[in-house]
PDB file of N, CA, C and O in Angstrom:
ATOM      1  N   UNK A   1     -46.791  65.322   3.408  1.00  0.00           N
ATOM      2  CA  UNK A   1     -45.624  65.333   4.266  1.00  0.00           C
ATOM      3  C   UNK A   1     -45.359  66.737   4.795  1.00  0.00           C
ATOM      4  O   UNK A   1     -45.038  66.916   5.970  1.00  0.00           O
ATOM      5  N   UNK A   2     -45.495  67.728   3.921  1.00  0.00           N
ATOM      6  CA  UNK A   2     -45.260  69.101   4.357  1.00  0.00           C
ATOM      7  C   UNK A   2     -46.285  69.513   5.405  1.00  0.00           C
ATOM      8  O   UNK A   2     -45.944  70.189   6.375  1.00  0.00           O
ATOM      9  N   UNK A   3     -47.543  69.108   5.216  1.00  0.00           N
ATOM     10  CA  UNK A   3     -48.582  69.413   6.188  1.00  0.00           C
ATOM     11  C   UNK A   3     -48.268  68.735   7.520  1.00  0.00           C
ATOM     12  O   UNK A   3     -48.413  69.347   8.578  1.00  0.00           O
ATOM     13  N   UNK A   4     -47.844  67.486   7.473  1.00  0.00           N
ATOM     14  CA  UNK A   4     -47.478  66.750   8.684  1.00  0.00           C
ATOM     15  C   UNK A   4     -46.309  67.433   9.397  1.00  0.00           C
ATOM     16  O   UNK A   4     -46.311  67.557  10.622  1.00  0.00           O
ATOM     17  N   UNK A   5     -45.324  67.868   8.635  1.00  0.00           N
ATOM     18  CA  UNK A   5     -44.157  68.536   9.234  1.00  0.00           C
ATOM     19  C   UNK A   5     -44.558  69.818   9.944  1.00  0.00           C
ATOM     20  O   UNK A   5     -43.978  70.174  10.969  1.00  0.00           O
ATOM     21  N   UNK A   6     -45.549  70.510   9.400  1.00  0.00           N
ATOM     22  CA  UNK A   6     -46.002  71.750  10.023  1.00  0.00           C
ATOM     23  C   UNK A   6     -46.684  71.530  11.359  1.00  0.00           C
ATOM     24  O   UNK A   6     -46.708  72.427  12.202  1.00  0.00           O
ATOM     25  N   UNK A   7     -47.245  70.330  11.561  1.00  0.00           N
ATOM     26  CA  UNK A   7     -47.956  70.020  12.793  1.00  0.00           C
ATOM     27  C   UNK A   7     -47.136  69.184  13.765  1.00  0.00           C
ATOM     28  O   UNK A   7     -47.466  69.117  14.949  1.00  0.00           O
ATOM     29  N   UNK A   8     -46.087  68.552  13.290  1.00  0.00           N
ATOM     30  CA  UNK A   8     -45.298  67.635  14.112  1.00  0.00           C
ATOM     31  C   UNK A   8     -43.824  67.979  13.947  1.00  0.00           C
ATOM     32  O   UNK A   8     -43.152  67.431  13.074  1.00  0.00           O
ATOM     33  N   UNK A   9     -43.328  68.870  14.766  1.00  0.00           N
ATOM     34  CA  UNK A   9     -41.962  69.360  14.620  1.00  0.00           C
ATOM     35  C   UNK A   9     -40.890  68.329  14.962  1.00  0.00           C
ATOM     36  O   UNK A   9     -39.731  68.524  14.596  1.00  0.00           O
ATOM     37  N   UNK A  10     -41.233  67.237  15.651  1.00  0.00           N
ATOM     38  CA  UNK A  10     -40.220  66.268  16.051  1.00  0.00           C
ATOM     39  C   UNK A  10     -39.803  65.348  14.910  1.00  0.00           C
ATOM     40  O   UNK A  10     -38.795  64.650  15.015  1.00  0.00           O
ATOM     41  N   UNK A  11     -40.568  65.343  13.825  1.00  0.00           N
ATOM     42  CA  UNK A  11     -40.237  64.510  12.673  1.00  0.00           C
ATOM     43  C   UNK A  11     -39.514  65.341  11.620  1.00  0.00           C
ATOM     44  O   UNK A  11     -40.062  66.323  11.118  1.00  0.00           O
ATOM     45  N   UNK A  12     -38.295  64.954  11.287  1.00  0.00           N
ATOM     46  CA  UNK A  12     -37.513  65.689  10.298  1.00  0.00           C
ATOM     47  C   UNK A  12     -37.989  65.351   8.887  1.00  0.00           C
ATOM     48  O   UNK A  12     -38.072  64.182   8.510  1.00  0.00           O
ATOM     49  N   UNK A  13     -38.292  66.369   8.133  1.00  0.00           N
ATOM     50  CA  UNK A  13     -38.640  66.219   6.731  1.00  0.00           C
ATOM     51  C   UNK A  13     -37.797  67.230   5.979  1.00  0.00           C
ATOM     52  O   UNK A  13     -37.935  68.436   6.185  1.00  0.00           O
ATOM     53  N   UNK A  14     -36.931  66.745   5.114  1.00  0.00           N
ATOM     54  CA  UNK A  14     -36.037  67.631   4.373  1.00  0.00           C
ATOM     55  C   UNK A  14     -36.071  67.295   2.900  1.00  0.00           C
ATOM     56  O   UNK A  14     -36.299  66.149   2.512  1.00  0.00           O
ATOM     57  N   UNK A  15     -35.844  68.296   2.096  1.00  0.00           N
ATOM     58  CA  UNK A  15     -35.675  68.123   0.660  1.00  0.00           C
ATOM     59  C   UNK A  15     -34.300  68.660   0.305  1.00  0.00           C
ATOM     60  O   UNK A  15     -33.903  69.720   0.789  1.00  0.00           O
ATOM     61  N   UNK A  16     -33.586  67.952  -0.519  1.00  0.00           N
ATOM     62  CA  UNK A  16     -32.291  68.418  -1.002  1.00  0.00           C
ATOM     63  C   UNK A  16     -32.267  68.265  -2.515  1.00  0.00           C
ATOM     64  O   UNK A  16     -32.841  67.327  -3.069  1.00  0.00           O
ATOM     65  N   UNK A  17     -31.606  69.182  -3.160  1.00  0.00           N
ATOM     66  CA  UNK A  17     -31.409  69.094  -4.599  1.00  0.00           C
ATOM     67  C   UNK A  17     -29.911  69.085  -4.845  1.00  0.00           C
ATOM     68  O   UNK A  17     -29.187  69.929  -4.317  1.00  0.00           O
ATOM     69  N   UNK A  18     -29.445  68.141  -5.639  1.00  0.00           N
ATOM     70  CA  UNK A  18     -28.021  68.025  -5.947  1.00  0.00           C
ATOM     71  C   UNK A  18     -27.858  67.887  -7.453  1.00  0.00           C
ATOM     72  O   UNK A  18     -28.810  67.582  -8.171  1.00  0.00           O
ATOM     73  N   UNK A  19     -26.642  68.117  -7.915  1.00  0.00           N
ATOM     74  CA  UNK A  19     -26.363  67.929  -9.340  1.00  0.00           C
ATOM     75  C   UNK A  19     -26.622  66.472  -9.705  1.00  0.00           C
ATOM     76  O   UNK A  19     -26.186  65.560  -9.003  1.00  0.00           O
ATOM     77  N   UNK A  20     -27.323  66.268 -10.786  1.00  0.00           N
ATOM     78  CA  UNK A  20     -27.724  64.907 -11.164  1.00  0.00           C
ATOM     79  C   UNK A  20     -26.546  64.114 -11.717  1.00  0.00           C
ATOM     80  O   UNK A  20     -25.917  64.502 -12.701  1.00  0.00           O
ATOM     81  N   UNK A  21     -26.271  63.012 -11.070  1.00  0.00           N
ATOM     82  CA  UNK A  21     -25.362  62.013 -11.614  1.00  0.00           C
ATOM     83  C   UNK A  21     -26.177  60.785 -11.993  1.00  0.00           C
ATOM     84  O   UNK A  21     -25.938  60.150 -13.020  1.00  0.00           O
ATOM     85  N   UNK A  22     -27.118  60.476 -11.163  1.00  0.00           N
ATOM     86  CA  UNK A  22     -28.052  59.386 -11.398  1.00  0.00           C
ATOM     87  C   UNK A  22     -29.439  59.971 -11.213  1.00  0.00           C
ATOM     88  O   UNK A  22     -29.805  60.337 -10.096  1.00  0.00           O
ATOM     89  N   UNK A  23     -30.221  60.068 -12.281  1.00  0.00           N
ATOM     90  CA  UNK A  23     -31.528  60.716 -12.147  1.00  0.00           C
ATOM     91  C   UNK A  23     -32.505  59.847 -11.347  1.00  0.00           C
ATOM     92  O   UNK A  23     -33.209  59.000 -11.897  1.00  0.00           O
ATOM     93  N   UNK A  24     -32.522  60.082 -10.052  1.00  0.00           N
ATOM     94  CA  UNK A  24     -33.372  59.302  -9.164  1.00  0.00           C
ATOM     95  C   UNK A  24     -33.820  60.186  -8.014  1.00  0.00           C
ATOM     96  O   UNK A  24     -33.189  61.200  -7.717  1.00  0.00           O
ATOM     97  N   UNK A  25     -34.882  59.810  -7.387  1.00  0.00           N
ATOM     98  CA  UNK A  25     -35.323  60.471  -6.163  1.00  0.00           C
ATOM     99  C   UNK A  25     -35.911  59.408  -5.254  1.00  0.00           C
ATOM    100  O   UNK A  25     -36.381  58.365  -5.708  1.00  0.00           O
ATOM    101  N   UNK A  26     -35.874  59.697  -3.954  1.00  0.00           N
ATOM    102  CA  UNK A  26     -36.411  58.711  -3.019  1.00  0.00           C
ATOM    103  C   UNK A  26     -36.937  59.395  -1.771  1.00  0.00           C
ATOM    104  O   UNK A  26     -36.536  60.503  -1.415  1.00  0.00           O
ATOM    105  N   UNK A  27     -37.848  58.692  -1.126  1.00  0.00           N
ATOM    106  CA  UNK A  27     -38.407  59.097   0.157  1.00  0.00           C
ATOM    107  C   UNK A  27     -38.210  57.924   1.093  1.00  0.00           C
ATOM    108  O   UNK A  27     -38.508  56.783   0.740  1.00  0.00           O
ATOM    109  N   UNK A  28     -37.707  58.202   2.290  1.00  0.00           N
ATOM    110  CA  UNK A  28     -37.571  57.171   3.315  1.00  0.00           C
ATOM    111  C   UNK A  28     -38.507  57.543   4.454  1.00  0.00           C
ATOM    112  O   UNK A  28     -38.432  58.647   4.995  1.00  0.00           O
ATOM    113  N   UNK A  29     -39.381  56.624   4.811  1.00  0.00           N
ATOM    114  CA  UNK A  29     -40.255  56.790   5.966  1.00  0.00           C
ATOM    115  C   UNK A  29     -39.756  55.797   7.003  1.00  0.00           C
ATOM    116  O   UNK A  29     -39.983  54.592   6.892  1.00  0.00           O
ATOM    117  N   UNK A  30     -39.070  56.324   8.014  1.00  0.00           N
ATOM    118  CA  UNK A  30     -38.476  55.427   9.008  1.00  0.00           C
ATOM    119  C   UNK A  30     -39.500  55.006  10.048  1.00  0.00           C
ATOM    120  O   UNK A  30     -40.383  55.768  10.443  1.00  0.00           O
ATOM    121  N   UNK A  31     -39.345  53.760  10.472  1.00  0.00           N
ATOM    122  CA  UNK A  31     -40.184  53.199  11.517  1.00  0.00           C
ATOM    123  C   UNK A  31     -39.274  52.285  12.335  1.00  0.00           C
ATOM    124  O   UNK A  31     -39.071  51.124  11.976  1.00  0.00           O
ATOM    125  N   UNK A  32     -38.726  52.808  13.433  1.00  0.00           N
ATOM    126  CA  UNK A  32     -37.740  52.051  14.200  1.00  0.00           C
ATOM    127  C   UNK A  32     -36.466  51.903  13.400  1.00  0.00           C
ATOM    128  O   UNK A  32     -35.972  52.886  12.847  1.00  0.00           O
ATOM    129  N   UNK A  33     -35.919  50.701  13.323  1.00  0.00           N
ATOM    130  CA  UNK A  33     -34.709  50.442  12.531  1.00  0.00           C
ATOM    131  C   UNK A  33     -35.001  50.415  11.037  1.00  0.00           C
ATOM    132  O   UNK A  33     -34.119  50.696  10.226  1.00  0.00           O
ATOM    133  N   UNK A  34     -36.206  50.087  10.678  1.00  0.00           N
ATOM    134  CA  UNK A  34     -36.564  49.921   9.274  1.00  0.00           C
ATOM    135  C   UNK A  34     -37.482  51.013   8.788  1.00  0.00           C
ATOM    136  O   UNK A  34     -37.434  52.147   9.263  1.00  0.00           O
ATOM    137  N   UNK A  35     -38.321  50.657   7.833  1.00  0.00           N
ATOM    138  CA  UNK A  35     -39.272  51.607   7.283  1.00  0.00           C
ATOM    139  C   UNK A  35     -39.644  51.250   5.859  1.00  0.00           C
ATOM    140  O   UNK A  35     -39.562  50.091   5.451  1.00  0.00           O
ATOM    141  N   UNK A  36     -40.050  52.251   5.117  1.00  0.00           N
ATOM    142  CA  UNK A  36     -40.423  52.083   3.727  1.00  0.00           C
ATOM    143  C   UNK A  36     -39.599  53.046   2.879  1.00  0.00           C
ATOM    144  O   UNK A  36     -39.237  54.135   3.323  1.00  0.00           O
ATOM    145  N   UNK A  37     -39.313  52.626   1.658  1.00  0.00           N
ATOM    146  CA  UNK A  37     -38.593  53.457   0.693  1.00  0.00           C
ATOM    147  C   UNK A  37     -39.481  53.582  -0.536  1.00  0.00           C
ATOM    148  O   UNK A  37     -39.960  52.580  -1.068  1.00  0.00           O
ATOM    149  N   UNK A  38     -39.696  54.799  -0.981  1.00  0.00           N
ATOM    150  CA  UNK A  38     -40.363  55.059  -2.255  1.00  0.00           C
ATOM    151  C   UNK A  38     -39.265  55.603  -3.161  1.00  0.00           C
ATOM    152  O   UNK A  38     -38.757  56.702  -2.940  1.00  0.00           O
ATOM    153  N   UNK A  39     -38.907  54.840  -4.169  1.00  0.00           N
ATOM    154  CA  UNK A  39     -37.723  55.120  -4.977  1.00  0.00           C
ATOM    155  C   UNK A  39     -38.125  55.263  -6.436  1.00  0.00           C
ATOM    156  O   UNK A  39     -38.636  54.319  -7.039  1.00  0.00           O
ATOM    157  N   UNK A  40     -37.897  56.440  -7.002  1.00  0.00           N
ATOM    158  CA  UNK A  40     -38.261  56.731  -8.386  1.00  0.00           C
ATOM    159  C   UNK A  40     -37.006  56.793  -9.251  1.00  0.00           C
ATOM    160  O   UNK A  40     -36.055  57.507  -8.932  1.00  0.00           O
ATOM    161  N   UNK A  41     -37.013  56.044 -10.338  1.00  0.00           N
ATOM    162  CA  UNK A  41     -35.920  56.072 -11.307  1.00  0.00           C
ATOM    163  C   UNK A  41     -36.384  56.865 -12.530  1.00  0.00           C
ATOM    164  O   UNK A  41     -37.511  56.702 -12.999  1.00  0.00           O
ATOM    165  N   UNK A  42     -35.512  57.713 -13.029  1.00  0.00           N
ATOM    166  CA  UNK A  42     -35.831  58.549 -14.187  1.00  0.00           C
ATOM    167  C   UNK A  42     -34.816  58.284 -15.297  1.00  0.00           C
ATOM    168  O   UNK A  42     -33.812  57.603 -15.091  1.00  0.00           O
ATOM    169  N   UNK A  43     -35.097  58.829 -16.462  1.00  0.00           N
ATOM    170  CA  UNK A  43     -34.095  58.815 -17.525  1.00  0.00           C
ATOM    171  C   UNK A  43     -34.167  60.155 -18.246  1.00  0.00           C
ATOM    172  O   UNK A  43     -35.226  60.778 -18.322  1.00  0.00           O
ATOM    173  N   UNK A  44     -33.040  60.582 -18.765  1.00  0.00           N
ATOM    174  CA  UNK A  44     -32.989  61.830 -19.520  1.00  0.00           C
ATOM    175  C   UNK A  44     -33.753  61.646 -20.820  1.00  0.00           C
ATOM    176  O   UNK A  44     -33.652  60.610 -21.478  1.00  0.00           O
ATOM    177  N   UNK A  45     -34.522  62.673 -21.180  1.00  0.00           N
ATOM    178  CA  UNK A  45     -35.331  62.609 -22.393  1.00  0.00           C
ATOM    179  C   UNK A  45     -35.146  63.897 -23.189  1.00  0.00           C
ATOM    180  O   UNK A  45     -35.954  64.818 -23.068  1.00  0.00           O
ATOM    181  N   UNK A  46     -34.085  63.975 -24.007  1.00  0.00           N
ATOM    182  CA  UNK A  46     -33.821  65.200 -24.760  1.00  0.00           C
ATOM    183  C   UNK A  46     -34.912  65.530 -25.774  1.00  0.00           C
ATOM    184  O   UNK A  46     -34.960  66.653 -26.276  1.00  0.00           O
ATOM    185  N   UNK A  47     -35.785  64.581 -26.085  1.00  0.00           N
ATOM    186  CA  UNK A  47     -36.869  64.842 -27.036  1.00  0.00           C
ATOM    187  C   UNK A  47     -37.842  65.888 -26.508  1.00  0.00           C
ATOM    188  O   UNK A  47     -38.494  66.576 -27.294  1.00  0.00           O
ATOM    189  N   UNK A  48     -37.951  66.019 -25.174  1.00  0.00           N
ATOM    190  CA  UNK A  48     -38.890  67.000 -24.605  1.00  0.00           C
ATOM    191  C   UNK A  48     -38.184  68.207 -23.999  1.00  0.00           C
ATOM    192  O   UNK A  48     -38.847  69.125 -23.516  1.00  0.00           O
ATOM    193  N   UNK A  49     -36.847  68.223 -24.016  1.00  0.00           N
ATOM    194  CA  UNK A  49     -36.089  69.367 -23.504  1.00  0.00           C
ATOM    195  C   UNK A  49     -34.666  68.969 -23.171  1.00  0.00           C
ATOM    196  O   UNK A  49     -34.382  67.797 -22.924  1.00  0.00           O
ATOM    197  N   UNK A  50     -33.766  69.952 -23.164  1.00  0.00           N
ATOM    198  CA  UNK A  50     -32.348  69.673 -22.945  1.00  0.00           C
ATOM    199  C   UNK A  50     -32.082  68.983 -21.606  1.00  0.00           C
ATOM    200  O   UNK A  50     -31.318  68.020 -21.550  1.00  0.00           O
ATOM    201  N   UNK A  51     -32.699  69.461 -20.544  1.00  0.00           N
ATOM    202  CA  UNK A  51     -32.484  68.888 -19.214  1.00  0.00           C
ATOM    203  C   UNK A  51     -33.684  68.090 -18.726  1.00  0.00           C
ATOM    204  O   UNK A  51     -33.824  67.855 -17.525  1.00  0.00           O
ATOM    205  N   UNK A  52     -34.544  67.675 -19.633  1.00  0.00           N
ATOM    206  CA  UNK A  52     -35.795  67.026 -19.248  1.00  0.00           C
ATOM    207  C   UNK A  52     -35.556  65.574 -18.840  1.00  0.00           C
ATOM    208  O   UNK A  52     -34.670  64.890 -19.352  1.00  0.00           O
ATOM    209  N   UNK A  53     -36.373  65.148 -17.911  1.00  0.00           N
ATOM    210  CA  UNK A  53     -36.359  63.761 -17.454  1.00  0.00           C
ATOM    211  C   UNK A  53     -37.773  63.205 -17.520  1.00  0.00           C
ATOM    212  O   UNK A  53     -38.758  63.939 -17.437  1.00  0.00           O
ATOM    213  N   UNK A  54     -37.842  61.902 -17.670  1.00  0.00           N
ATOM    214  CA  UNK A  54     -39.122  61.210 -17.669  1.00  0.00           C
ATOM    215  C   UNK A  54     -39.000  60.030 -16.700  1.00  0.00           C
ATOM    216  O   UNK A  54     -37.950  59.393 -16.617  1.00  0.00           O
ATOM    217  N   UNK A  55     -40.070  59.750 -15.977  1.00  0.00           N
ATOM    218  CA  UNK A  55     -40.033  58.639 -15.039  1.00  0.00           C
ATOM    219  C   UNK A  55     -39.913  57.314 -15.793  1.00  0.00           C
ATOM    220  O   UNK A  55     -40.662  57.044 -16.732  1.00  0.00           O
ATOM    221  N   UNK A  56     -38.953  56.495 -15.358  1.00  0.00           N
ATOM    222  CA  UNK A  56     -38.754  55.177 -15.964  1.00  0.00           C
ATOM    223  C   UNK A  56     -39.394  54.081 -15.118  1.00  0.00           C
ATOM    224  O   UNK A  56     -39.800  53.045 -15.646  1.00  0.00           O
ATOM    225  N   UNK A  57     -39.484  54.304 -13.818  1.00  0.00           N
ATOM    226  CA  UNK A  57     -40.082  53.302 -12.952  1.00  0.00           C
ATOM    227  C   UNK A  57     -40.082  53.759 -11.513  1.00  0.00           C
ATOM    228  O   UNK A  57     -39.380  54.699 -11.140  1.00  0.00           O
ATOM    229  N   UNK A  58     -40.873  53.085 -10.718  1.00  0.00           N
ATOM    230  CA  UNK A  58     -40.955  53.414  -9.299  1.00  0.00           C
ATOM    231  C   UNK A  58     -41.013  52.111  -8.507  1.00  0.00           C
ATOM    232  O   UNK A  58     -41.683  51.154  -8.895  1.00  0.00           O
ATOM    233  N   UNK A  59     -40.303  52.101  -7.404  1.00  0.00           N
ATOM    234  CA  UNK A  59     -40.271  50.948  -6.516  1.00  0.00           C
ATOM    235  C   UNK A  59     -40.774  51.383  -5.146  1.00  0.00           C
ATOM    236  O   UNK A  59     -40.428  52.461  -4.664  1.00  0.00           O
ATOM    237  N   UNK A  60     -41.580  50.554  -4.532  1.00  0.00           N
ATOM    238  CA  UNK A  60     -41.989  50.774  -3.146  1.00  0.00           C
ATOM    239  C   UNK A  60     -41.467  49.576  -2.370  1.00  0.00           C
ATOM    240  O   UNK A  60     -41.896  48.442  -2.585  1.00  0.00           O
ATOM    241  N   UNK A  61     -40.538  49.846  -1.468  1.00  0.00           N
ATOM    242  CA  UNK A  61     -39.838  48.787  -0.744  1.00  0.00           C
ATOM    243  C   UNK A  61     -40.258  48.830   0.717  1.00  0.00           C
ATOM    244  O   UNK A  61     -40.084  49.847   1.389  1.00  0.00           O
ATOM    245  N   UNK A  62     -40.810  47.731   1.208  1.00  0.00           N
ATOM    246  CA  UNK A  62     -41.143  47.595   2.619  1.00  0.00           C
ATOM    247  C   UNK A  62     -39.959  46.906   3.285  1.00  0.00           C
ATOM    248  O   UNK A  62     -39.643  45.760   2.965  1.00  0.00           O
ATOM    249  N   UNK A  63     -39.306  47.603   4.211  1.00  0.00           N
ATOM    250  CA  UNK A  63     -38.070  47.110   4.828  1.00  0.00           C
ATOM    251  C   UNK A  63     -38.169  47.191   6.353  1.00  0.00           C
ATOM    252  O   UNK A  63     -37.492  48.019   6.962  1.00  0.00           O
ATOM    253  N   UNK A  64     -39.004  46.345   6.988  1.00  0.00           N
ATOM    254  CA  UNK A  64     -39.195  46.441   8.434  1.00  0.00           C
ATOM    255  C   UNK A  64     -37.939  46.121   9.240  1.00  0.00           C
ATOM    256  O   UNK A  64     -37.804  46.581  10.374  1.00  0.00           O
ATOM    257  N   UNK A  65     -37.023  45.343   8.676  1.00  0.00           N
ATOM    258  CA  UNK A  65     -35.807  44.978   9.403  1.00  0.00           C
ATOM    259  C   UNK A  65     -34.663  45.964   9.181  1.00  0.00           C
ATOM    260  O   UNK A  65     -33.619  45.845   9.822  1.00  0.00           O
ATOM    261  N   UNK A  66     -34.838  46.927   8.294  1.00  0.00           N
ATOM    262  CA  UNK A  66     -33.813  47.934   8.066  1.00  0.00           C
ATOM    263  C   UNK A  66     -32.616  47.452   7.274  1.00  0.00           C
ATOM    264  O   UNK A  66     -31.508  47.954   7.465  1.00  0.00           O
ATOM    265  N   UNK A  67     -32.815  46.488   6.390  1.00  0.00           N
ATOM    266  CA  UNK A  67     -31.706  45.969   5.594  1.00  0.00           C
ATOM    267  C   UNK A  67     -31.261  46.949   4.516  1.00  0.00           C
ATOM    268  O   UNK A  67     -30.088  46.963   4.143  1.00  0.00           O
ATOM    269  N   UNK A  68     -32.186  47.775   4.008  1.00  0.00           N
ATOM    270  CA  UNK A  68     -31.866  48.753   2.972  1.00  0.00           C
ATOM    271  C   UNK A  68     -31.976  50.188   3.435  1.00  0.00           C
ATOM    272  O   UNK A  68     -31.245  51.051   2.949  1.00  0.00           O
ATOM    273  N   UNK A  69     -32.877  50.462   4.368  1.00  0.00           N
ATOM    274  CA  UNK A  69     -33.151  51.837   4.789  1.00  0.00           C
ATOM    275  C   UNK A  69     -31.869  52.567   5.190  1.00  0.00           C
ATOM    276  O   UNK A  69     -31.683  53.728   4.823  1.00  0.00           O
ATOM    277  N   UNK A  70     -30.990  51.910   5.931  1.00  0.00           N
ATOM    278  CA  UNK A  70     -29.780  52.595   6.405  1.00  0.00           C
ATOM    279  C   UNK A  70     -28.902  53.049   5.240  1.00  0.00           C
ATOM    280  O   UNK A  70     -28.221  54.068   5.352  1.00  0.00           O
ATOM    281  N   UNK A  71     -28.905  52.314   4.121  1.00  0.00           N
ATOM    282  CA  UNK A  71     -28.129  52.739   2.949  1.00  0.00           C
ATOM    283  C   UNK A  71     -28.673  54.029   2.359  1.00  0.00           C
ATOM    284  O   UNK A  71     -27.898  54.898   1.957  1.00  0.00           O
ATOM    285  N   UNK A  72     -29.986  54.168   2.300  1.00  0.00           N
ATOM    286  CA  UNK A  72     -30.592  55.383   1.769  1.00  0.00           C
ATOM    287  C   UNK A  72     -30.379  56.556   2.721  1.00  0.00           C
ATOM    288  O   UNK A  72     -30.161  57.683   2.275  1.00  0.00           O
ATOM    289  N   UNK A  73     -30.440  56.303   4.027  1.00  0.00           N
ATOM    290  CA  UNK A  73     -30.158  57.362   5.001  1.00  0.00           C
ATOM    291  C   UNK A  73     -28.708  57.814   4.858  1.00  0.00           C
ATOM    292  O   UNK A  73     -28.435  59.014   4.876  1.00  0.00           O
ATOM    293  N   UNK A  74     -27.772  56.870   4.716  1.00  0.00           N
ATOM    294  CA  UNK A  74     -26.360  57.226   4.514  1.00  0.00           C
ATOM    295  C   UNK A  74     -26.173  58.030   3.236  1.00  0.00           C
ATOM    296  O   UNK A  74     -25.412  58.998   3.214  1.00  0.00           O
ATOM    297  N   UNK A  75     -26.862  57.634   2.173  1.00  0.00           N
ATOM    298  CA  UNK A  75     -26.792  58.339   0.895  1.00  0.00           C
ATOM    299  C   UNK A  75     -27.296  59.760   1.067  1.00  0.00           C
ATOM    300  O   UNK A  75     -26.662  60.708   0.604  1.00  0.00           O
ATOM    301  N   UNK A  76     -28.441  59.912   1.734  1.00  0.00           N
ATOM    302  CA  UNK A  76     -28.993  61.243   1.970  1.00  0.00           C
ATOM    303  C   UNK A  76     -28.025  62.088   2.799  1.00  0.00           C
ATOM    304  O   UNK A  76     -27.773  63.248   2.471  1.00  0.00           O
ATOM    305  N   UNK A  77     -27.486  61.509   3.867  1.00  0.00           N
ATOM    306  CA  UNK A  77     -26.565  62.262   4.727  1.00  0.00           C
ATOM    307  C   UNK A  77     -25.319  62.701   3.978  1.00  0.00           C
ATOM    308  O   UNK A  77     -24.792  63.779   4.252  1.00  0.00           O
ATOM    309  N   UNK A  78     -24.833  61.896   3.039  1.00  0.00           N
ATOM    310  CA  UNK A  78     -23.667  62.263   2.249  1.00  0.00           C
ATOM    311  C   UNK A  78     -23.958  63.461   1.342  1.00  0.00           C
ATOM    312  O   UNK A  78     -23.055  64.236   1.025  1.00  0.00           O
ATOM    313  N   UNK A  79     -25.213  63.611   0.929  1.00  0.00           N
ATOM    314  CA  UNK A  79     -25.599  64.705   0.037  1.00  0.00           C
ATOM    315  C   UNK A  79     -26.182  65.911   0.776  1.00  0.00           C
ATOM    316  O   UNK A  79     -26.376  66.969   0.178  1.00  0.00           O
ATOM    317  N   UNK A  80     -26.457  65.759   2.048  1.00  0.00           N
ATOM    318  CA  UNK A  80     -27.128  66.781   2.855  1.00  0.00           C
ATOM    319  C   UNK A  80     -26.279  68.037   2.942  1.00  0.00           C
ATOM    320  O   UNK A  80     -25.091  67.970   3.259  1.00  0.00           O
ATOM    321  N   UNK A  81     -26.888  69.183   2.661  1.00  0.00           N
ATOM    322  CA  UNK A  81     -26.179  70.459   2.745  1.00  0.00           C
ATOM    323  C   UNK A  81     -26.183  71.032   4.155  1.00  0.00           C
ATOM    324  O   UNK A  81     -25.469  71.994   4.438  1.00  0.00           O
ATOM    325  N   UNK A  82     -26.976  70.450   5.031  1.00  0.00           N
ATOM    326  CA  UNK A  82     -27.067  70.964   6.392  1.00  0.00           C
ATOM    327  C   UNK A  82     -28.109  72.050   6.570  1.00  0.00           C
ATOM    328  O   UNK A  82     -28.298  72.543   7.682  1.00  0.00           O
ATOM    329  N   UNK A  83     -28.789  72.435   5.499  1.00  0.00           N
ATOM    330  CA  UNK A  83     -29.831  73.460   5.577  1.00  0.00           C
ATOM    331  C   UNK A  83     -30.957  72.959   6.469  1.00  0.00           C
ATOM    332  O   UNK A  83     -31.385  71.815   6.319  1.00  0.00           O
ATOM    333  N   UNK A  84     -31.439  73.765   7.375  1.00  0.00           N
ATOM    334  CA  UNK A  84     -32.470  73.344   8.327  1.00  0.00           C
ATOM    335  C   UNK A  84     -33.804  74.041   8.110  1.00  0.00           C
ATOM    336  O   UNK A  84     -34.608  74.131   9.039  1.00  0.00           O
ATOM    337  N   UNK A  85     -34.053  74.530   6.918  1.00  0.00           N
ATOM    338  CA  UNK A  85     -35.326  75.193   6.647  1.00  0.00           C
ATOM    339  C   UNK A  85     -36.452  74.174   6.678  1.00  0.00           C
ATOM    340  O   UNK A  85     -36.299  73.057   6.184  1.00  0.00           O
ATOM    341  N   UNK A  86     -37.565  74.551   7.251  1.00  0.00           N
ATOM    342  CA  UNK A  86     -38.735  73.675   7.275  1.00  0.00           C
ATOM    343  C   UNK A  86     -39.326  73.580   5.877  1.00  0.00           C
ATOM    344  O   UNK A  86     -39.323  74.555   5.126  1.00  0.00           O
ATOM    345  N   UNK A  87     -39.821  72.426   5.539  1.00  0.00           N
ATOM    346  CA  UNK A  87     -40.517  72.251   4.261  1.00  0.00           C
ATOM    347  C   UNK A  87     -41.933  72.763   4.430  1.00  0.00           C
ATOM    348  O   UNK A  87     -42.664  72.316   5.314  1.00  0.00           O
ATOM    349  N   UNK A  88     -42.313  73.693   3.586  1.00  0.00           N
ATOM    350  CA  UNK A  88     -43.670  74.262   3.616  1.00  0.00           C
ATOM    351  C   UNK A  88     -44.312  74.088   2.248  1.00  0.00           C
ATOM    352  O   UNK A  88     -43.626  73.804   1.266  1.00  0.00           O
ATOM    353  N   UNK A  89     -45.618  74.258   2.185  1.00  0.00           N
ATOM    354  CA  UNK A  89     -46.300  74.177   0.898  1.00  0.00           C
ATOM    355  C   UNK A  89     -45.820  75.272  -0.043  1.00  0.00           C
ATOM    356  O   UNK A  89     -45.741  75.050  -1.251  1.00  0.00           O
ATOM    357  N   UNK A  90     -45.494  76.457   0.488  1.00  0.00           N
ATOM    358  CA  UNK A  90     -44.989  77.540  -0.348  1.00  0.00           C
ATOM    359  C   UNK A  90     -43.655  77.161  -0.972  1.00  0.00           C
ATOM    360  O   UNK A  90     -43.395  77.492  -2.129  1.00  0.00           O
ATOM    361  N   UNK A  91     -42.811  76.471  -0.220  1.00  0.00           N
ATOM    362  CA  UNK A  91     -41.522  76.004  -0.716  1.00  0.00           C
ATOM    363  C   UNK A  91     -41.722  75.037  -1.890  1.00  0.00           C
ATOM    364  O   UNK A  91     -40.979  75.085  -2.871  1.00  0.00           O
ATOM    365  N   UNK A  92     -42.719  74.168  -1.785  1.00  0.00           N
ATOM    366  CA  UNK A  92     -42.958  73.166  -2.810  1.00  0.00           C
ATOM    367  C   UNK A  92     -43.504  73.772  -4.102  1.00  0.00           C
ATOM    368  O   UNK A  92     -43.339  73.199  -5.179  1.00  0.00           O
ATOM    369  N   UNK A  93     -44.145  74.917  -3.991  1.00  0.00           N
ATOM    370  CA  UNK A  93     -44.678  75.557  -5.207  1.00  0.00           C
ATOM    371  C   UNK A  93     -43.530  76.110  -6.017  1.00  0.00           C
ATOM    372  O   UNK A  93     -43.748  76.690  -7.080  1.00  0.00           O
TER     373      UNK A  93
END
């Protein structure tokens, strides 16, 4: 995704980090009104560290009609800090 963003400036790719209330992460790939959601659920695992998390499950949702995608976009927008920095491979390291 970061490589794609570097070559295609018209596609917005953002990463945000927020205080964890629900240990989850998601990626939305929009395609018209709908798209795909890659949604990872985690759980806290104090056995491996105080703030450690372990993946509990992952869902891949194909939503061509946009029945769920708009909820994830709204969720992201509610948490968005407004930072407009491009995602680069250096940022991900």
